[in-house]
C-alpha positions as CSV (number, residue, x, y, z in Angstrom):
1,M,91.4,104.5,122.2
2,S,91.0,100.7,121.6
3,D,92.7,98.8,118.9
4,A,89.3,98.2,117.3
5,E,88.7,102.0,117.1
6,I,92.3,102.4,115.7
7,L,91.6,99.9,113.0
8,D,88.7,102.0,111.8
9,A,90.4,105.4,112.2
10,P,91.1,107.7,109.2
11,G,94.7,106.8,109.1
12,R,93.9,103.3,107.9
13,D,93.2,104.6,104.3
14,M,96.4,105.2,102.4
15,T,94.9,108.0,100.3
16,R,95.5,111.6,101.3
17,D,93.7,111.3,104.6
18,A,94.6,112.8,107.9
19,M,97.5,110.4,108.5
20,T,99.0,111.2,105.1
21,R,98.4,114.9,105.5
22,L,100.2,114.8,108.8
23,L,103.3,112.9,107.8
24,S,103.5,113.9,104.1
25,P,102.0,117.4,104.1
26,R,101.7,119.7,101.1
27,S,101.5,122.8,103.4
28,I,102.8,123.5,106.9
29,A,102.1,126.0,109.6
30,L,104.4,126.5,112.6
31,V,102.5,128.0,115.6
32,G,105.1,129.5,117.9
33,A,107.6,130.3,115.2
34,S,110.5,132.4,116.3
35,N,113.3,134.5,114.8
36,Q,115.6,133.5,117.6
37,L,117.4,130.4,116.4
38,P,118.3,129.1,119.9
39,R,114.6,128.9,120.7
40,I,112.8,125.7,119.8
41,G,110.4,127.7,117.6
42,G,113.4,129.1,115.8
43,Q,115.1,125.7,115.3
44,L,111.9,124.2,114.1
45,F,111.3,126.9,111.5
46,A,114.9,127.0,110.3
47,N,114.7,123.2,109.7
48,L,111.3,123.5,107.9
49,K,112.5,126.4,105.8
50,R,115.6,124.7,104.5
51,A,113.9,121.6,103.2
52,F,110.2,122.1,102.5
53,D,109.3,123.3,99.0
54,G,105.5,123.8,99.7
55,P,103.6,126.7,101.3
56,L,105.1,127.4,104.8
57,Y,103.3,129.6,107.2
58,P,105.0,130.9,110.4
59,V,102.5,131.9,113.1
60,H,103.5,134.6,115.6
61,P,101.3,137.0,117.5
62,S,103.4,140.1,116.7
63,D,106.3,139.5,114.3
64,A,105.5,140.5,110.7
65,E,107.9,137.9,109.3
66,I,110.0,134.9,110.5
67,M,113.4,134.5,108.9
68,G,112.2,136.4,105.9
69,V,108.9,134.6,105.5
70,P,105.6,136.6,106.0
71,A,104.1,135.6,109.3
72,F,100.4,135.4,110.5
73,A,98.9,136.2,113.9
74,S,96.9,132.9,113.9
75,L,96.0,129.9,111.9
76,T,92.8,131.5,110.9
77,E,94.5,134.5,109.3
78,I,96.4,132.2,106.9
79,G,93.3,131.8,104.8
80,A,94.6,128.8,102.9
81,P,94.5,125.0,103.4
82,V,97.0,123.6,106.0
83,D,97.9,120.0,106.1
84,L,100.3,120.0,109.1
85,A,100.3,122.4,112.1
86,V,103.5,122.2,114.2
87,V,102.7,123.5,117.7
88,A,105.4,125.0,119.9
89,V,103.5,127.2,122.3
90,P,103.2,127.0,126.1
91,G,101.1,124.1,127.4
92,H,98.1,126.2,128.5
93,A,97.8,127.6,125.0
94,V,97.8,124.3,123.2
95,P,94.1,123.4,123.5
96,A,93.1,126.6,121.8
97,V,95.5,126.0,118.9
98,I,94.1,122.4,118.5
99,E,90.6,123.8,118.6
100,E,91.5,126.3,115.9
101,A,93.2,123.6,113.8
102,A,90.2,121.4,114.1
103,A,87.9,124.2,113.0
104,L,90.0,124.8,109.9
105,N,90.2,121.1,108.9
106,V,93.9,120.8,109.4
107,G,95.0,117.3,108.7
108,G,97.3,116.8,111.7
109,A,99.3,118.5,114.4
110,V,102.7,117.9,116.0
111,V,102.8,119.2,119.6
112,V,106.4,119.5,120.8
113,T,105.4,121.2,124.1
114,S,106.0,119.3,127.3
115,G,104.2,119.5,130.7
116,F,101.3,117.1,129.9
117,A,100.7,113.5,131.1
118,E,104.4,113.0,132.0
119,M,103.7,115.5,134.8
120,G,100.5,113.8,136.0
121,G,97.6,115.7,137.6
122,E,96.7,118.9,135.6
123,G,99.1,118.0,132.9
124,A,97.3,114.6,132.3
125,A,93.9,116.4,132.2
126,L,95.3,118.9,129.7
127,Q,96.6,116.1,127.5
128,E,93.2,114.4,127.5
129,R,91.6,117.6,126.6
130,I,93.7,118.1,123.4
131,A,93.3,114.4,122.5
132,T,89.5,114.7,122.8
133,I,89.5,117.8,120.6
134,A,91.7,116.1,118.0
135,R,89.7,112.8,118.1
136,R,86.4,114.6,117.7
137,A,87.6,116.5,114.6
138,G,89.6,113.6,113.0
139,V,92.9,115.6,113.4
140,R,95.9,113.3,113.8
141,L,98.1,114.2,116.7
142,I,101.8,113.5,117.4
143,G,102.9,114.2,120.9
144,P,102.7,116.1,123.1
145,N,106.2,116.1,124.7
146,C,107.9,115.0,121.6
147,I,110.8,116.2,119.4
148,G,108.8,116.2,116.2
149,F,109.5,114.2,113.0
150,M,111.3,114.3,109.7
151,N,110.3,112.9,106.3
152,V,113.4,113.5,104.3
153,H,111.8,112.1,101.2
154,G,109.1,114.8,101.4
155,G,111.4,117.6,102.6
156,V,109.6,117.8,106.0
157,M,112.1,118.6,108.8
158,A,109.4,119.2,111.5
159,N,111.8,118.6,114.4
160,F,114.4,120.2,116.5
161,S,116.6,117.1,117.0
162,I,118.7,117.9,113.8
163,D,120.8,121.0,113.9
164,P,119.5,123.3,111.1
165,S,123.2,124.0,110.1
166,A,124.0,120.3,109.8
167,P,123.6,118.5,106.4
168,L,120.3,116.9,105.6
169,P,120.3,113.2,106.3
170,R,120.5,110.9,103.3
171,A,117.0,110.0,102.1
172,G,117.4,106.3,102.4
173,G,115.2,103.3,103.1
174,V,115.4,103.4,106.9
175,A,112.5,104.6,109.1
176,L,112.9,105.2,112.9
177,V,110.0,105.5,115.3
178,S,110.7,106.3,118.9
179,Q,108.6,107.1,121.9
180,S,111.5,109.0,123.4
181,G,112.4,112.3,121.8
182,G,115.8,112.8,123.4
183,F,117.0,109.2,123.1
184,G,115.3,108.9,119.7
185,S,117.3,111.8,118.4
186,Y,120.5,110.2,119.8
187,I,119.6,107.0,117.9
188,A,119.0,109.1,114.8
189,A,122.3,110.8,115.1
190,M,124.2,107.5,115.6
191,A,122.3,106.0,112.7
192,I,123.4,108.8,110.4
193,K,127.0,108.4,111.6
194,A,126.8,104.6,111.0
195,G,125.9,105.2,107.4
196,L,122.2,104.4,107.5
197,G,119.9,106.2,105.1
198,L,117.5,107.7,107.6
199,G,114.7,108.8,105.4
200,W,112.1,109.0,108.3
201,F,112.3,109.7,112.0
202,V,109.1,110.1,114.1
203,S,109.1,110.8,117.8
204,T,105.7,109.9,119.3
205,G,106.2,111.4,122.8
206,N,103.3,110.9,125.1
207,E,101.2,109.3,122.4
208,A,97.9,111.2,123.1
209,D,96.8,109.9,119.7
210,M,99.6,108.6,117.4
211,S,101.4,105.6,118.9
212,V,104.5,103.8,117.7
213,A,102.3,101.0,116.3
214,M,100.1,103.4,114.4
215,T,103.1,105.2,112.9
216,L,104.7,101.9,111.9
217,R,101.5,100.8,110.3
218,H,101.5,103.9,108.1
219,L,105.2,103.8,107.3
220,V,105.3,100.1,106.3
221,E,103.1,101.0,103.3
222,Q,105.5,103.7,102.1
223,P,107.3,102.5,99.0
224,E,110.6,104.2,99.9
225,V,110.7,102.5,103.4
226,K,112.7,99.2,103.4
227,V,113.5,98.8,107.1
228,L,111.6,99.9,110.2
229,L,113.4,100.6,113.5
230,A,111.2,101.0,116.6
231,A,112.4,102.1,120.1
232,V,109.7,101.8,122.7
233,E,109.1,101.9,126.4
234,T,105.4,101.0,126.4
235,L,103.9,99.3,123.4
236,R,100.3,100.6,122.9
237,H,97.9,99.1,120.4
238,P,99.4,95.6,120.3
239,E,96.8,94.3,117.8
240,L,97.9,97.0,115.4
241,F,101.5,96.2,116.0
242,I,100.9,92.6,115.1
243,E,99.0,93.6,112.0
244,T,101.9,95.8,111.0
245,A,104.3,92.9,111.6
246,E,102.2,90.6,109.4
247,R,102.1,93.3,106.7
248,A,105.9,93.8,107.0
249,L,106.3,90.0,106.5
250,A,104.2,90.1,103.4
251,L,106.2,93.1,102.0
252,D,109.6,91.6,103.2
253,K,110.3,94.8,105.2
254,P,112.2,93.9,108.4
255,I,111.0,95.5,111.7
256,I,113.7,95.8,114.4
257,L,112.4,96.5,117.9
258,L,114.4,97.9,120.8
259,K,112.5,97.7,124.1
260,A,113.6,99.9,127.1
261,G,112.5,99.1,130.6
262,R,113.0,95.3,130.4
263,S,114.4,95.0,133.9
264,G,111.1,96.0,135.4
265,D,109.7,92.8,133.9
266,A,111.5,90.8,136.5
267,A,108.4,90.8,138.7
268,R,107.0,87.3,138.9
269,A,103.5,85.9,139.6
270,A,103.6,83.9,142.9
271,L,100.7,81.5,142.3
272,S,101.4,79.9,139.0
273,H,104.5,78.3,137.4
274,T,103.3,79.6,134.1
275,G,103.3,83.2,135.4
276,A,106.8,82.5,136.9
277,I,108.4,81.7,133.6
278,A,106.5,84.1,131.4
279,G,107.3,87.7,132.3
280,S,106.4,90.6,130.1
281,A,109.8,90.9,128.5
282,E,109.7,87.2,127.6
283,V,106.2,87.5,126.2
284,L,107.3,90.5,124.0
285,D,110.2,88.5,122.7
286,A,108.0,85.5,122.0
287,V,105.4,87.6,120.1
288,C,108.1,89.2,118.1
289,A,109.6,85.8,117.1
290,Q,106.2,84.5,116.2
291,Y,105.5,87.4,113.9
292,G,109.0,87.8,112.4
293,V,110.1,91.0,114.3
294,H,113.8,91.2,115.1
295,V,114.4,92.1,118.8
296,A,117.6,94.2,119.2
297,A,119.7,93.5,122.3
298,S,121.0,97.1,122.2
299,M,120.9,100.3,120.2
300,Q,124.1,99.2,118.4
301,D,122.5,95.9,117.6
302,M,119.5,97.7,116.1
303,L,121.6,100.0,113.9
304,D,123.8,97.1,112.8
305,M,120.8,95.1,111.6
306,G,119.4,98.2,110.0
307,L,122.6,98.7,108.1
308,M,122.5,95.2,106.7
309,F,118.8,95.1,105.9
310,E,119.0,98.5,104.1
311,T,121.0,96.8,101.4
312,G,117.9,95.0,100.3
313,K,119.8,91.8,99.8
314,R,118.6,88.4,100.8
315,T,120.4,85.1,101.1
316,A,119.6,81.7,99.6
317,G,121.4,79.8,102.4
318,R,123.6,80.1,105.6
319,R,127.0,79.2,104.1
320,L,129.5,81.9,104.9
321,A,132.9,82.6,103.3
322,I,135.4,84.4,105.5
323,V,138.3,86.3,103.8
324,T,141.1,87.8,105.9
325,S,144.8,88.3,106.0
326,S,144.9,87.2,109.6
327,G,144.4,83.6,110.6
328,G,143.4,84.6,114.1
329,A,140.7,86.9,112.8
330,G,139.4,84.1,110.6
331,V,139.1,81.7,113.5
332,L,137.3,84.4,115.6
333,L,134.9,85.1,112.7
334,A,134.2,81.4,112.3
335,D,133.3,81.2,116.0
336,E,130.9,84.1,115.6
337,A,129.4,82.4,112.6
338,A,128.6,79.3,114.6
339,R,126.9,81.4,117.3
340,A,124.9,83.2,114.6
341,G,123.6,79.9,113.1
342,L,125.8,80.1,110.0
343,S,128.2,77.5,108.6
344,V,131.7,78.0,107.3
345,P,132.0,75.2,104.8
346,E,135.3,73.9,103.4
347,L,135.6,74.9,99.8
348,P,136.0,72.1,97.2
349,Q,139.5,71.4,96.2
350,E,138.9,72.7,92.6
351,E,137.7,76.0,94.0
352,Q,140.8,76.2,96.3
353,D,143.0,75.6,93.3
354,A,141.4,78.4,91.3
355,L,141.9,80.8,94.3
356,L,145.5,79.6,94.6
357,A,146.2,80.7,91.0
358,E,145.4,84.3,92.1
359,M,147.9,84.3,95.0
360,P,151.6,85.2,95.1
361,Q,153.7,82.1,94.8
362,P,154.9,80.3,96.8
363,F,151.8,80.7,98.9
364,Y,151.8,80.0,102.7
365,G,148.2,80.8,103.6
366,N,145.0,78.8,103.8
367,L,142.3,78.8,101.1
368,S,139.9,76.1,102.5
369,N,137.6,78.7,104.4
370,P,138.3,80.7,106.4
371,V,140.4,82.1,103.5
372,D,143.6,83.4,105.0
373,T,145.7,85.3,102.4
374,T,148.4,86.3,105.0
375,A,150.3,89.5,104.4
376,Q,151.7,87.9,101.2
377,V,148.8,89.4,99.3
378,M,150.3,92.9,99.7
379,S,153.1,91.8,97.2
380,K,150.5,91.3,94.4
381,P,148.0,94.3,94.6
382,E,145.4,92.8,92.2
383,A,145.4,89.4,94.1
384,M,142.8,90.3,96.7
385,G,140.3,91.7,94.3
386,N,140.7,88.7,91.9
387,L,140.3,86.4,94.8
388,L,137.1,88.1,96.2
389,F,135.4,88.3,92.8
390,R,136.2,84.6,92.1
391,L,135.0,83.6,95.6
392,E,131.8,85.6,95.1
393,R,130.9,83.4,92.1
394,S,131.4,80.2,94.1
395,P,128.3,77.9,94.3
396,S,129.6,76.7,97.6
397,I,128.8,79.9,99.6
398,D,125.8,82.2,100.1
399,M,127.4,85.2,101.8
400,M,130.7,86.7,102.6
401,T,132.5,88.7,105.3
402,T,136.0,90.2,104.9
403,V,138.5,92.3,106.8
404,A,140.2,95.5,105.7
405,W,142.2,98.4,107.3
406,E,140.7,101.8,107.0
407,Q,143.9,103.1,105.3
408,A,143.7,100.5,102.5
409,A,141.8,102.6,100.1
410,T,142.3,100.4,97.0
411,H,141.3,97.3,98.9
412,L,138.2,99.0,100.2
413,E,137.3,100.2,96.7
414,V,137.4,96.6,95.5
415,I,135.2,95.5,98.4
416,V,132.6,98.2,97.6
417,A,132.6,97.4,93.9
418,L,132.1,93.7,94.7
419,D,129.3,94.5,97.1
420,Q,127.5,96.7,94.6
421,R,127.8,94.1,91.9
422,S,127.0,90.9,93.8
423,P,123.5,89.8,94.9
424,K,125.1,87.9,97.8
425,P,125.2,89.7,101.2
426,L,128.6,91.0,102.4
427,S,129.7,92.5,105.6
428,L,133.0,94.4,106.1
429,L,135.0,94.3,109.3
430,C,137.2,97.4,109.3
431,T,139.4,99.3,111.7
432,G,137.4,102.5,111.4
433,I,134.4,104.2,109.7
434,V,135.3,105.1,106.1
435,P,132.9,107.7,104.7
436,F,132.9,106.6,101.1
437,V,132.2,103.0,102.1
438,S,129.2,104.1,104.2
439,E,128.0,106.4,101.5
440,A,128.1,103.5,99.1
441,G,125.9,101.4,101.4
442,T,128.3,98.6,102.1
443,P,127.7,97.4,105.7
444,L,130.8,98.2,107.7
445,Y,131.4,97.1,111.3
446,L,134.1,97.6,113.9
447,D,133.7,94.3,115.8
448,P,133.8,90.7,114.5
449,G,130.7,89.7,116.4
450,R,128.7,92.6,114.9
451,A,129.9,91.8,111.4
452,V,128.7,88.2,111.6
453,R,125.6,88.6,113.8
454,T,124.0,90.9,111.2
455,L,124.5,88.2,108.5
456,G,122.7,85.7,110.9
457,A,119.8,88.2,111.2
458,L,119.7,88.5,107.4
459,A,119.6,84.7,107.2
460,R,116.6,84.6,109.5
461,Q,114.8,87.3,107.5
462,S,115.5,85.4,104.3
463,L,114.9,81.8,105.4
464,D,112.9,81.7,108.6
465,R,110.1,84.2,108.1
466,P,106.9,82.8,109.7
467,A,103.9,82.2,107.5
468,P,100.7,84.1,108.4
469,C,98.1,82.0,110.3
470,R,94.7,82.7,111.7
471,G,94.1,79.6,113.7
472,E,90.8,77.8,114.1
473,P,87.4,79.6,114.4
474,I,86.1,80.4,117.9
475,D,83.6,77.8,118.9
476,M,81.0,79.7,121.0
477,T,79.0,76.5,121.7
478,R,81.9,74.8,123.3
479,A,82.8,78.0,125.1
480,A,79.3,78.1,126.6
481,R,79.6,74.5,127.9
482,A,83.0,75.2,129.4
483,R,81.9,78.4,130.9
484,A,79.1,76.6,132.8
485,M,81.8,74.6,134.6
486,L,83.4,77.7,136.1
487,P,82.5,79.0,139.6
488,D,81.3,82.5,140.3
489,V,84.5,84.6,140.6
490,A,82.8,86.5,143.4
491,E,83.0,83.3,145.5
492,R,86.5,82.0,144.4
493,T,89.0,82.4,141.6
494,V,90.9,79.1,141.8
495,L,89.7,75.8,140.4
496,M,90.6,72.6,142.2
497,E,92.6,70.1,140.1
498,H,89.7,67.9,139.2
499,E,87.6,70.9,138.2
500,G,90.4,72.1,135.9
501,K,90.8,68.7,134.4
502,R,87.1,68.6,133.5
503,L,87.6,71.8,131.7
504,F,90.7,70.4,129.9
505,A,88.7,67.3,128.8
506,E,86.1,69.6,127.2
507,Y,88.9,70.9,124.9
508,G,90.2,67.4,124.1
509,I,93.2,67.6,126.4
510,G,94.4,64.2,127.7
511,V,94.0,63.9,131.5
512,T,94.5,61.2,134.1
513,Q,91.8,58.7,135.0
514,E,90.7,59.7,138.5
515,R,87.9,59.6,141.1
516,L,87.0,62.2,143.8
517,A,86.4,60.5,147.2
518,A,84.9,62.1,150.3
519,T,86.6,59.8,152.9
520,P,89.7,57.6,153.2
521,A,87.4,54.5,152.9
522,Q,85.9,55.8,149.7
523,A,89.4,56.6,148.4
524,A,90.4,52.9,149.0
525,A,87.3,51.8,147.0
526,A,88.2,54.2,144.1
527,A,91.8,52.9,144.3
528,R,90.6,49.3,143.8
529,E,88.4,50.4,140.9
530,I,91.3,52.2,139.1
531,G,94.0,49.8,140.0
532,G,97.8,50.0,139.6
533,S,100.1,52.6,141.1
534,L,98.1,55.7,142.3
535,A,98.4,59.2,143.4
536,L,96.3,60.6,146.3
537,K,95.8,64.4,146.5
538,A,93.9,66.6,148.9
539,M,91.4,68.8,147.1
540,S,91.1,72.3,148.5
541,V,90.7,75.8,147.0
542,N,93.2,76.9,149.7
543,L,95.9,74.6,148.4
544,P,96.9,75.6,144.8
545,H,100.2,73.8,145.4
546,K,99.2,70.7,147.4
547,S,102.6,69.1,147.8
548,D,103.8,72.2,149.8
549,A,101.3,71.3,152.5
550,G,101.7,67.5,152.5
551,G,98.7,67.1,150.3
552,V,100.1,64.5,147.9
553,R,101.0,60.8,148.1
554,L,102.6,59.0,145.2
555,G,103.0,55.4,144.3
556,V,100.1,54.2,146.5
557,T,98.6,50.8,146.0
558,A,95.0,49.9,146.6
559,D,95.7,48.0,149.8
560,R,97.5,51.0,151.3
561,A,95.1,53.7,150.0
562,E,92.9,54.1,153.1
563,E,95.9,54.4,155.4
564,E,97.8,56.8,153.1
565,A,94.7,59.0,152.6
566,A,94.2,59.3,156.4
567,A,97.8,60.2,156.9
568,M,97.7,62.7,154.1
569,L,94.7,64.5,155.6
570,A,96.4,64.6,159.0
571,D,99.5,66.2,157.4
572,V,97.3,68.8,155.7
573,A,95.5,69.6,158.9
574,R,98.9,70.1,160.7
575,L,100.7,72.1,157.9
576,A,97.8,74.1,156.5
577,P,95.1,74.3,159.2
578,Q,93.2,77.0,157.3
579,A,92.6,74.7,154.3
580,Q,89.1,73.4,153.9
581,V,89.5,70.0,152.2
582,E,86.7,69.2,149.8
583,G,87.8,65.6,149.1
584,I,90.5,63.2,148.1
585,L,91.4,62.8,144.5
586,V,92.5,59.2,143.6
587,Q,94.4,59.3,140.4
588,E,96.2,56.9,138.1
589,M,100.0,57.4,137.8
590,V,100.8,57.5,134.1
591,P,104.2,56.7,132.8
592,A,106.5,59.4,131.5
593,R,109.7,59.5,129.4
594,I,109.7,63.3,129.5
595,E,107.8,65.8,131.7
596,L,106.7,69.2,130.4
597,T,104.7,72.1,131.7
598,A,102.1,73.9,129.7
599,G,99.7,76.7,130.4
600,I,98.1,80.0,129.7
601,K,99.1,83.5,130.9
602,R,97.3,86.7,130.1
603,D,99.9,89.4,129.4
604,E,99.0,93.0,130.2
605,V,99.9,94.1,126.6
606,F,99.4,91.1,124.3
607,G,96.6,89.2,126.1
608,P,96.6,85.4,126.2
609,V,99.8,83.6,125.7
610,V,100.3,79.8,125.6
611,V,103.4,78.6,127.4
612,L,105.3,75.3,127.0
613,G,108.4,74.4,129.0
614,L,110.3,71.7,130.7
615,G,108.2,70.4,133.5
616,G,108.3,68.7,136.9
617,L,109.8,70.2,140.1
618,L,112.6,72.1,138.2
619,V,110.2,74.2,136.1
620,E,111.0,77.5,137.7
621,I,114.7,76.6,138.2
622,L,115.3,75.8,134.6
623,A,112.8,78.3,133.2
624,D,113.3,76.9,129.8
625,A,110.1,77.8,127.9
626,V,108.6,78.9,124.6
627,M,105.5,81.0,124.1
628,L,102.9,81.5,121.4
629,R,100.2,84.1,121.2
630,P,96.9,82.7,119.9
631,P,95.7,82.3,117.3
632,F,98.3,80.0,115.8
633,D,98.2,76.9,113.6
634,R,99.8,73.5,114.0
635,A,102.9,74.5,112.0
636,A,103.6,77.4,114.4
637,A,103.0,75.2,117.4
638,R,105.4,72.6,116.1
639,K,108.0,75.2,115.3
640,A,107.8,76.5,118.9
641,L,108.1,73.0,120.3
642,E,111.1,72.3,118.1
643,S,112.8,75.4,119.5
644,L,112.5,74.2,123.2
645,S,115.9,73.5,124.7
646,D,117.5,74.5,121.4
647,G,115.8,71.7,119.6
648,R,117.1,68.9,121.9
649,I,113.6,68.1,123.1
650,I,113.0,66.5,119.7
651,H,116.4,65.9,118.1
652,A,118.2,64.4,121.1
653,R,118.6,60.7,121.2
654,R,115.8,60.2,123.7
655,G,113.7,63.2,122.5
656,L,110.1,63.1,121.6
657,D,109.1,60.8,118.8
658,A,106.7,61.7,116.0
659,Q,103.5,60.6,117.8
660,E,104.6,62.4,121.0
661,V,105.3,65.6,119.0
662,D,101.8,65.4,117.5
663,A,100.3,64.9,121.0
664,V,102.1,68.0,122.4
665,V,101.2,70.1,119.3
666,G,97.6,69.1,119.9
667,L,97.9,70.1,123.5
668,L,99.2,73.6,122.5
669,M,96.4,74.0,119.9
670,S,93.7,73.1,122.6
671,L,95.2,75.6,125.1
672,G,95.3,78.2,122.4
673,Q,91.6,77.8,121.7
674,M,90.8,77.7,125.4
675,A,92.6,81.0,125.9
676,R,90.7,82.7,123.1
677,E,87.3,81.3,124.0
678,L,87.4,81.7,127.8
679,P,88.5,85.3,128.7
680,E,87.4,84.4,132.2
681,I,90.6,82.4,132.6
682,A,93.6,84.4,133.8
683,E,96.2,81.6,134.1
684,V,96.4,77.9,133.5
685,D,99.2,75.7,134.9
686,A,99.4,72.1,133.7
687,N,102.4,70.6,135.4
688,P,103.5,68.0,134.9
689,V,102.4,66.9,131.4
690,R,103.6,63.4,131.2
691,I,104.8,62.2,127.8
692,A,105.0,58.6,126.8
693,H,103.7,56.0,124.3
694,G,102.4,58.7,121.9
695,R,100.4,60.5,124.6
696,A,100.6,63.8,126.4
697,V,98.6,63.5,129.7
698,V,98.1,66.3,132.2
699,A,98.8,64.9,135.7
700,D,98.2,68.1,137.7
701,A,96.4,71.3,136.8
702,L,95.8,74.7,138.3
703,V,93.3,77.1,136.7
704,I,93.0,80.7,138.0
705,L,90.1,82.9,137.0
706,A,90.2,86.6,136.1
707,S,88.1,89.2,137.8
708,A,84.8,90.0,136.0
709,E,86.2,93.3,134.7
710,D,89.3,91.7,133.3
711,A,87.3,89.0,131.7
712,R,85.0,91.5,130.0
713,S,88.0,93.4,128.7
714,S,89.6,90.3,127.3
715,A,86.3,89.2,125.6
716,M,86.4,92.5,123.6
717,D,89.4,91.2,121.8
718,I,87.4,88.5,120.0
719,T,86.2,89.8,116.7
720,P,82.9,88.7,115.1
721,S,84.7,86.9,112.3
722,E,86.4,84.6,114.8
723,R,83.2,83.4,116.3
724,R,81.6,80.1,115.4
725,A,78.1,79.3,116.7
């Protein structure tokens, strides 16, 4: 199902539609219920029975009751409305159950049975069959091959990942959505142990219908959900994922994404520099950054951020106070703060004096920040609490981190009380997990880096959230003019440099002054016309990288142009005898203080992405690049540029000046519009882009066209509202 179809699906309406009936049901039937607890059907029913307070209907072909609840031989025999059908029967029997559910207007179904698309062949066909049945009837479907879901707020424990004898999870503000059932249940278990209030857990499995993106889109609207965690292998419905991210930004509900399978993204395109520096994992990270989604480096990282975000606190700044009884720990935490983008400001002397009054005398610690109380504080039990509460009121700091031993109950109680009273974020570095601290919701960590990195993430959520942008309208008239410049892909898919530059000029991108000559003598005439220092290039569709075959001469003067052109053609004939040379491009050599590379790549998941990186011959060696997914506005383009090379591209002593920044931003905007308007283009590689005197000029260009089928698929992503006649 396409994203466009998803956007019009029943689950879009937040009334009691099929999506709501599926995930927040008022009545539940379990097809395949069992009295034998070790069986999945038994675990599922035991979980449902202990938490759900609505009508619960076990379905079994012969047993009269399941765990004391009257049973039915089929869904039809129930004779009452059913919102959710949980299906735990053998694979071959699933289609009949879904047909029956569709006929009875069941809202949704969870199919935990495996043996479908993950097996290929007949299993894939069987999965498509049940998906077709569900789609035709408007029945929402989770799975197959999943572990189910839980909505603790609604008392729905429709899963077998939680042991029925274990306590119910705390109905907090965290929602976890995972493609994997087994690993998802592992994450859920670790989240509960870490103290997160896991109010929702949905395992999407094979995603015959409901995907991670669809589920997140529903959950972000639920008032009890404050933080969304997502663990994915393949991200389906990317447009819906982006819409969800935008909605989460509007609601200030952080999304934290953990992507498995990143190592497979190491495959690189061989033809284009752009493709070489923009793998799928890098594109995912860039899209997430653009839309304010936090990318977790690990499962622990995801849970750590979730723990901090669940507090609901935000920060007004990045100034961190560090409180410890160990000087070494304070230094280590300060190092982590710098890495997390936080500052550890020295406290004003009057504030240090006020803190000193709380300490045992004489005092041998340090109160400048990091605040090192030393072990002296143990001789005055109330001192640490007084110091923390006084420091919390300081106008010089925005957030705090402190250290405590798990045995120090009184100290921990003070920290919890401070955290519950204060609007300022606080993280606790502790020697062990302390249940009453976790139950109180105070973020507790066992490693200094984790304690501070989460505060850095909170600062990003508070202060760096991107503004929504829609970009400029699609200009279909310009697109038609540009499209007329493209060759038939049945004949060739690579544009020669001068052809690509004509396309660039149509989009207002600065290009070099140049002439195409047929012979060395004509090249000399063109050189005299252009004047100055020149570049000569052999034009051939067989030479996407001309310099590799001797097809480039630099620093040529008009009096040497004919001789250099002839020598260049001879080199090409020797090094690339298969290349059919169409002509000689005579080109001005523009000055450059800085060289960049810019281009377009079409990602398999997210579609067109604009890439900007350090240019020249070292582009793939340095691989320092930023990416933006169109549409974007000038503010987003400038922010991306400012992040290149950790900001040094602008802020270093010889970085870009204001005019040059505007020129590069304009280049990015033009490439973004080209990417949206011309789905025929698979990749663009402008390298180098020479920056000087307030200009950004493309000195070399490679444009690669997509197949006709890929171009048609990309064109479907343009919505009517984006078009401009």
